[in-house]
NUMAR-863521 format. One record per residue (C-alpha): x, y, z. Coordinates in steps of 0.02 Angstrom, whole numbers, plus 50000, padded with zeros to 5 digits. Layout:
! residues N
XYZ...
***
This chain:
! residues 392
510414977650712509534963350769509014960750944509924949351066508844932351088508044929951242507494914851351505684912551319504404912551157504544931051066502844935250988502704948750867500974955850864500194965550700498784977050749498244994950666497665000450822498215002751016497705012851147497445027651150496675024650984494845020450984494515003750926493924990051031495004975850937496574988650997495834988551170495644969451150497534966251082498224978651232497374968751355498054951151274499694956851278499674964851448499254946151499500384936551390501934945751457501384937751624501634920351564503514925851505503054929551340504284942951263502924953151160503344966251028501834977250941501874981250767500684995650743500325012750691501395029050725499775037150807499985028550971501625034050998500815045851149500385029751245502035020951232502445022451420501775005051473502085005451682503734994451695503124981551579504854980151511504384960951403503064970251301503644983151149502884994951053503454996750879502335012250802503105010950643501795013450508501185029850437500165022150302499595003550308500095003750110501294992350006502695003250090502204995950261502664976950206504404982650181504444989450357503584974450426504904964250362506274974850430505474971650607505434953850584507194953950552507774964150675506614958650819506624938550760505004934450831504544916850858502844915850798501764930850736499934937750778499054945550646497444953450733495994957550586495274971450564495684987450644494955003750601496755008050535496774995650398495465002550304495234994650130497174993750111497394978949993499224976750052498534972050219497604959050139499134950450042500274954550221499894934750262500594927950093502014941950081502604936350266502484916850203503574920850046504714930350145504914922150295504264904150253504594894150413503874908050522502124902850611500834914350579499164914750687497654925850631496214933550747494844937050662493524948050723491644951850650491964942150486490024938250487489704956350499490564962050346489694958550160490134943050062491144952849958492224961950098492414942650174493324938950019494854950150087495354937950216495514925850094497634925550103497634923750279496294910150279497564900450140499204901450245498754903550434499324889150551497884894850661496324904950617495754911650807494074915250808493304926350960491474921650896491114903450861489734910050737491244916450613491504898750572490444894750457490994911950356492694905650361491984886950287491024895050155492614905950102494054893050126493334875650169494974868450210495614883750329493844878650439494974863650505496224876150560495124885850665495114887450861493914899150966494414908351093493244921651174493304939651190493664945351370493234962251445493984977851383493894983951562494744977151711493574966851828492304975451955493614984752077493694977152256494494993852328493415008052277492095019252377490525016952250489685031752349491175043152321491405038152128489565041752112489645058552217491245062152092490115060551933488615072452021487465058852066486535057852225486085040552327484255041952289484725042752077484405026651982485975027051842485755018151698487335015951619487765014751427489605008551371490355007451208490845017151053489425026850982488845020550837487225014950728487084995650789487335001550966485315006850973485615022751060484115032050993483045018351053483885021151244483515038051230481625035151186481235021551329482155034851451480975048051395479395034951421480195032051598480485050351667478735052251741478805034151823480605037551876481065054951895482675050751962483265039651830484965049151761485945043051618487945038351623488715036851460490315030651454490735033951268491645046151173490995057851029491805067450891491235080850820491755074950634490635059150670488925063950579488205049250677488705056350845488385074450807486515067850777486355059750929487055074651044485755084250954484345072051008485065071051184484925089551188482945089351092482425077051189482785085551362483965071051413485615080751417484955087451594485085072651662486525063851591488375062451632489575060851502491435059651601492985063151483494065047851426494615039251555496015025551588495375006651590495465005551795494395023051808493215018451670492875002351767492465012051940491365023751834490355008351749490294999351925489565014952017487925012251906486305003551961486134995251777486904993551600485604994851460486624990051296485084987951152485984982251017485024983750846485794968350772485644957250955486914954351080488244941951048489864936351116490824947451014490284964351104491614966851226490554980451293489344968451358490764958351436491364973551528489764974751596489694956451659491304959451747490704972751847489234964951894488034976351852486024971451812485964970151631484704974651488485134969951315484444963951146484004946051101485404938351000485254935350815485334922850765484764912650926485894900750998487194909551125486544898051266487614908251385486564922151382484864917751496483334930051526482874932151699484424923751749486014933951701485344948151599483634956051542483144951451341482094962851248481854962851064482854975750954482214992150934480664989151040480575004951148478784998551247479824982551291481464991851328480455003851436479604989451530481054979951566482054995951653480394999951749480424982151803482244983651861481864999951956480604992852061481224976352096482774975852196482684959052223482864956552021484244967252015485224957152147484834939752060485494947951875487004955951970487384938152034487004929751857488124943751777489734940651898489454920551861489544922251661490774935351678492074919951746491804911651577492494927551493494154928451613495904935251523496744920851626495914906951537496154916751370497924919151379498084902451427497214896751264498334908751170499974901951236499344884051195498864887251029500544897750987501514883851074500654870450954501114880150793502834880250837502944862350865502174860550708503444872750602504824862450684
***
């Protein structure tokens, strides 16, 4: 039975992942929806059945999660059409890709299906990490480029990929930056108590790593740099805010290396924490190190989360260059990817220079303002209203 139409804009968001499923796009989409309902949107999330344990949404009555997809196969398209007929959204936002989609052909053709089934329903597609896919894999998004009224790019460098796949689609692109996957630096929390709860002492220098543990994150290089510094700074400790699975070969190898180097004795790995507690964990560190193998970029929500905590940050030079927001010695320290000696030297410099830590902390806080969810949500709302007006 169709739901009663309410005043305001009703948005349906299609996403394969949603907390507590582990996926950066799912975390991004959750925070986006959480903020959109604060702007009087009614948001329906069409997603995977696996998210059922997390359907309690703290009184957000304008945010409804419809966990109806068992597999993102062709049968899903009929389920989606039924949900649209029932919920009657004014506009649809398709988040691509997510971990749950896999290589489903049905997901690739979903935009074409929607255009044929609901020709007057505006479609906005948000693209993540397009330039990191192989040229053949990028072609999977061609149907969305063909029929979407708008294409939201979270990374400006993806515009070139869009142009090469579908020249006319580039004119329908708009850039809206990523926001932090965690809340901003907590105002009311006791840093010393939080450090003690994690097993750290006042004299410890705590280096934080935050994000998913996968090969591009450069964890092996971080481990080698920390081993080099143990004699220089015996108080150095590692805080790893990352989840590991025995089923993941890379993560098993990383844990084995942590034990083999002896770093496990100086490493704290908290259990999964909800975002506000995770933000406190991260803010309790003395600095963050994110040694990306492929270079830092604006598509790294883990980097933006570290900035949001006003942490002094060490990361790797962007590749390709051109991210004007990243300023060496101003809002972060930048080192070449996979250069252990340079990473160790930057970290030693940070440990020994409290004035540098203070300057970088202020720089992080200033840069974080460019990634505010208030601005991101405002821009999304503008784009949604634009496409609705165009379809009238």
